[in-house]
C-alpha positions in Angstrom: 7.0 -54.3 -3.9 6.7 -50.9 -2.2 5.3 -50.9 1.3 1.9 -49.3 2.0 3.3 -46.4 3.9 5.6 -45.6 1.0 2.7 -45.6 -1.4 0.7 -43.3 0.9 3.7 -40.9 1.1 3.9 -40.8 -2.7 0.1 -40.1 -2.9 0.4 -37.2 -0.4 3.5 -35.5 -2.0 1.8 -34.1 -5.1 -1.0 -32.4 -3.1 1.5 -31.0 -0.6 3.6 -29.6 -3.4 0.6 -28.0 -5.0 -0.2 -26.4 -1.6 3.2 -24.8 -1.3 2.8 -23.2 -4.7 0.5 -20.7 -2.9 3.4 -19.6 -0.7 5.1 -16.2 -1.3 4.1 -12.6 -1.7 1.3 -11.7 -4.1 0.1 -8.4 -5.6 -3.6 -8.5 -6.1 -5.9 -6.5 -8.4 -9.6 -6.4 -8.0 -11.5 -7.1 -11.2 -15.0 -6.2 -10.0 -16.6 -3.9 -7.6 -17.3 -0.2 -7.6 -13.6 0.9 -7.5 -10.6 -1.0 -8.7 -8.1 -1.5 -5.9 -4.8 -3.2 -5.2 -4.2 -5.6 -2.3 -1.3 -7.7 -1.0 -0.9 -11.0 0.6 2.0 -13.1 2.0 1.6 -16.8 2.7 4.0 -19.3 4.3 3.5 -22.9 5.0 0.3 -23.3 3.0 -1.1 -26.8 3.4 0.7 -27.4 6.7 -0.2 -26.9 10.4 2.3 -24.0 10.4 0.5 -22.0 7.7 0.6 -18.3 8.4 0.0 -15.1 6.4 -0.5 -11.4 6.3 -2.9 -9.4 4.2 -3.2 -5.7 3.3 -6.2 -4.0 1.7 -8.6 -1.1 2.2 -10.5 -3.3 4.7 -9.6 -1.3 7.8 -6.3 -0.3 6.1 -4.2 -2.3 8.5 -1.7 -5.1 8.1 -4.1 -7.9 8.9 -2.9 -11.2 10.3 -4.6 -14.0 8.4 -6.7 -16.0 10.9 -7.2 -19.3 9.0 -5.5 -20.8 5.9 -6.7 -24.0 4.3 -5.9 -25.8 1.0 -8.5 -28.3 -0.2 -7.4 -29.9 -3.4 -6.5 -27.1 -5.7 -8.4 -24.4 -3.8 -6.9 -22.0 -1.2 -9.2 -20.5 1.4 -8.1 -17.9 3.9 -9.9 -15.5 6.2 -9.2 -12.2 8.0 -11.1 -10.3 10.7 -10.1 -6.7 10.0 -8.4 -5.2 13.1 -9.3 -8.4 14.9 -13.0 -7.5 15.0 -16.0 -7.0 12.8 -17.3 -9.2 10.0 -14.9 -11.9 8.8 -13.7 -11.6 5.2 -13.4 -14.9 3.3 -11.0 -15.4 0.3 -11.0 -18.3 -2.2 -8.4 -18.7 -4.9 -7.0 -21.2 -7.4 -3.7 -21.2 -9.4 -4.3 -20.6 -13.1 -1.3 -20.2 -15.3 0.9 -19.2 -12.4 -1.6 -16.5 -11.2 -4.1 -16.5 -8.4 -7.7 -16.2 -9.6 -10.0 -15.6 -6.7 -13.0 -14.1 -4.9 -13.6 -12.4 -1.6 -16.7 -11.7 0.3 -17.9 -10.7 3.8 -19.1 -13.8 5.6 -22.8 -14.2 5.2 -23.0 -11.3 2.7 -23.0 -12.8 -0.9 -23.7 -9.4 -2.4 -20.3 -8.2 -1.2 -18.4 -10.6 -3.5 -15.4 -9.2 -5.3 -13.4 -10.9 -7.9 -9.6 -10.6 -8.0 -6.4 -11.8 -9.6 -2.9 -12.0 -8.1 0.6 -12.1 -9.5 3.8 -12.9 -7.6 5.4 -9.7 -6.3 8.5 -8.9 -8.3 12.0 -8.8 -7.1 13.3 -5.2 -7.7 17.0 -5.0 -8.2 17.5 -1.2 -7.9 19.4 -0.2 -4.7 20.1 3.2 -3.2 23.8 2.6 -3.5 25.1 6.0 -4.4 24.9 5.5 -8.2 21.7 7.4 -8.7 21.9 11.0 -9.9 19.3 13.7 -9.6 17.5 14.7 -12.8 15.5 17.9 -13.4 13.1 18.8 -10.6 9.4 18.8 -11.6 6.9 21.1 -9.8 3.9 18.8 -9.6 1.9 21.6 -7.9 2.1 24.8 -9.9 0.8 27.0 -7.1 -2.2 28.2 -9.3 -4.6 25.3 -9.8 -4.8 21.5 -9.7 -3.4 21.0 -13.2 -1.5 17.7 -13.3 -3.8 16.1 -10.8 -7.1 14.2 -11.2 -9.7 12.5 -9.0 -8.7 9.1 -7.8 -12.4 8.4 -7.4 -14.3 10.3 -10.0 -17.6 9.2 -8.4 -17.0 11.6 -5.4 -17.3 15.3 -5.4 -14.1 17.1 -6.4 -13.6 19.6 -3.6 -10.0 20.7 -4.0 -9.1 24.3 -4.5 -6.1 26.6 -4.7 -6.1 29.9 -2.9 -3.1 32.1 -2.4 -0.7 29.4 -3.6 -2.0 26.7 -1.3 -3.9 23.7 -2.4 -6.5 22.4 0.1 -9.4 20.0 0.3 -12.8 20.1 1.8 -13.6 16.6 2.9 -15.4 14.4 2.2 -13.9 14.4 -1.2 -11.8 12.3 -3.5 -8.0 11.6 -3.1 -5.9 13.2 -5.8 -3.7 11.2 -8.2 -0.9 12.7 -10.3 -1.1 12.4 -14.1 2.6 11.8 -14.3 4.2 8.5 -13.2 7.6 8.0 -11.6 10.1 5.3 -10.7 13.0 6.2 -8.6 12.8 9.8 -7.2 13.1 12.3 -4.4 10.1 14.2 -3.2 9.9 17.4 -1.2 6.5 18.5 0.0 5.4 21.1 2.5 2.0 20.5 4.1 -0.2 21.8 6.9 -2.9 20.0 8.9 -5.4 20.8 11.6 -6.3 19.0 14.8 -7.4 15.4 14.2 -6.2 15.5 10.6 -5.4 12.2 8.8 -3.9 12.2 5.3 -1.0 10.6 3.4 1.2 10.6 0.4 1.0 7.5 -1.9 4.3 6.7 -3.6 4.1 5.0 -7.1 0.4 4.8 -6.2 1.3 1.9 -3.8 3.1 2.9 -0.7 1.7 5.4 1.8 3.7 7.7 4.0 1.2 8.7 6.7 0.3 12.3 7.5 -1.3 12.5 10.9 -1.9 15.2 13.6 -0.1 13.4 16.4 2.3 15.9 17.9 3.9 14.7 21.1 2.6 11.1 20.8 4.7 7.9 20.7 5.6 6.9 17.1 3.7 3.9 15.6 3.0 2.2 12.3 -0.1 4.4 11.9 1.7 7.6 13.0 3.2 10.5 11.1 6.0 9.6 8.7 5.3 5.9 9.0 5.3 3.6 6.0 1.6 3.0 6.8 0.8 -0.1 8.8 4.3 -1.5 8.0 7.3 0.5 9.5 7.1 3.0 12.3 9.6 5.8 12.6 11.9 5.6 15.7 10.9 9.1 16.8 7.9 11.4 16.2 9.1 14.5 14.5 5.7 16.1 14.1 4.9 19.7 14.7 1.7 21.0 16.3 -1.4 21.3 14.2 -1.5 24.5 12.2 2.3 24.7 11.6 3.9 24.0 8.2 5.7 20.7 8.0 7.8 19.0 5.4 8.6 15.5 4.1 11.7 14.7 2.1 11.2 11.2 0.7 13.6 9.2 -1.4 12.6 5.9 -3.0 15.0 3.7 -5.0 13.7 0.3 -5.9 12.2 -0.9 -2.6 14.6 1.2 -0.4 12.8 4.1 1.3 14.2 7.1 3.2 12.1 9.7 4.9 13.1 13.0 6.5 10.4 14.6 8.6 10.9 18.3 9.4 14.6 17.9 9.0 14.9 14.6 11.1 15.7 11.4 9.2 13.1 8.9 10.6 13.4 6.1 8.0 16.8 5.2 6.4 16.8 2.9 3.4 14.2 0.7 4.9 12.8 -2.1 2.8 9.3 -1.7 1.4 8.0 -5.3 1.4 4.8 -4.6 -0.4 1.6 -2.6 -0.9 -0.1 -0.5 1.7 -3.9 0.2 1.9 -3.7 3.3 -0.3 -2.6 1.3 -3.3 -4.6 1.8 -6.5 -2.4 -0.3 -8.7 -0.4 -3.5 -8.2 2.2 -3.2 -10.9 5.2 -3.0 -8.6 7.8 -3.4 -11.3 6.4 -0.3 -13.1 6.5 3.5 -12.5 3.5 4.8 -10.7 1.7 8.1 -9.7 1.6 10.1 -6.5 -1.6 10.1 -4.4 -2.6 12.8 -2.0 -5.1 11.4 0.4 -8.0 13.8 0.8 -11.0 11.6 1.7 -10.4 11.5 5.4 -9.9 15.1 6.7 -8.2 18.4 6.0 -4.8 18.9 4.5 -3.1 21.8 2.7 -0.2 21.5 0.3 2.2 24.4 -0.4 4.8 22.6 -2.5 5.2 19.2 -4.2 8.5 18.9 -6.0 9.6 15.6 -7.5 13.2 15.0 -8.7 13.6 11.8 -10.8 16.7 9.8 -10.1 18.6 8.4 -13.1 21.8 6.5 -13.7 
């Protein structure tokens, strides 16, 4: 006959095992709300006192530390306080067929409820190992008009124009999203910003390289050439506002290299997951480019993409 402690242990194990099924990295797609977005969450130790997690979405745009994680039966609940302040956001989810099915709402605001679904973030095998060759360069900006680009948010006024070979916005307006999608590539872009400008380039529609007027300031995860809210460059290679600047970006699988004004600032760093700019969560698929224009002024003089092939 088994002892009572042994029986109790067997009773606890199935619940504990179910809790750990929530662990890992998840790519999330909202399925309701005014604009479809993509989020990201990483959970460890679910169902244990050591539970911890990170969350990325448009809520403040930052890498948010999850403040509480609880598993009650088959339901996961976690909360965040964007940037450590403001109204708490509460998330509930259950595992259904290997996916997370959940809701999110601001605490005490039931009308803010958003439904979402999450899939496990894929492992991407491609490595920047020297085996990738450059294909034919593609001029995504033709210097004449905004052909090849469309509004990321059609509900906002489209205030992008091209004058004298330069594409510029007049905020507030929508971000731009390219009609073409890409997988592994290099990108060269020349851009110009004014004082207090804040923009960015979204890669595959998921990972933002920050554009910011921060000449002479210390580098950080929200600074120029950063993988937004994730990886800061070791140096700030920005030029003063009003001068033309350049990014040379290379993305192979999850390995990212960024050269800012001729200085290599990120060298094959690992892209763990989505940033706040993400408009799609299909990390194993090609995706578009995004030019952020809803924050402040930015000008683009060139945008040349070279696909990388084997």
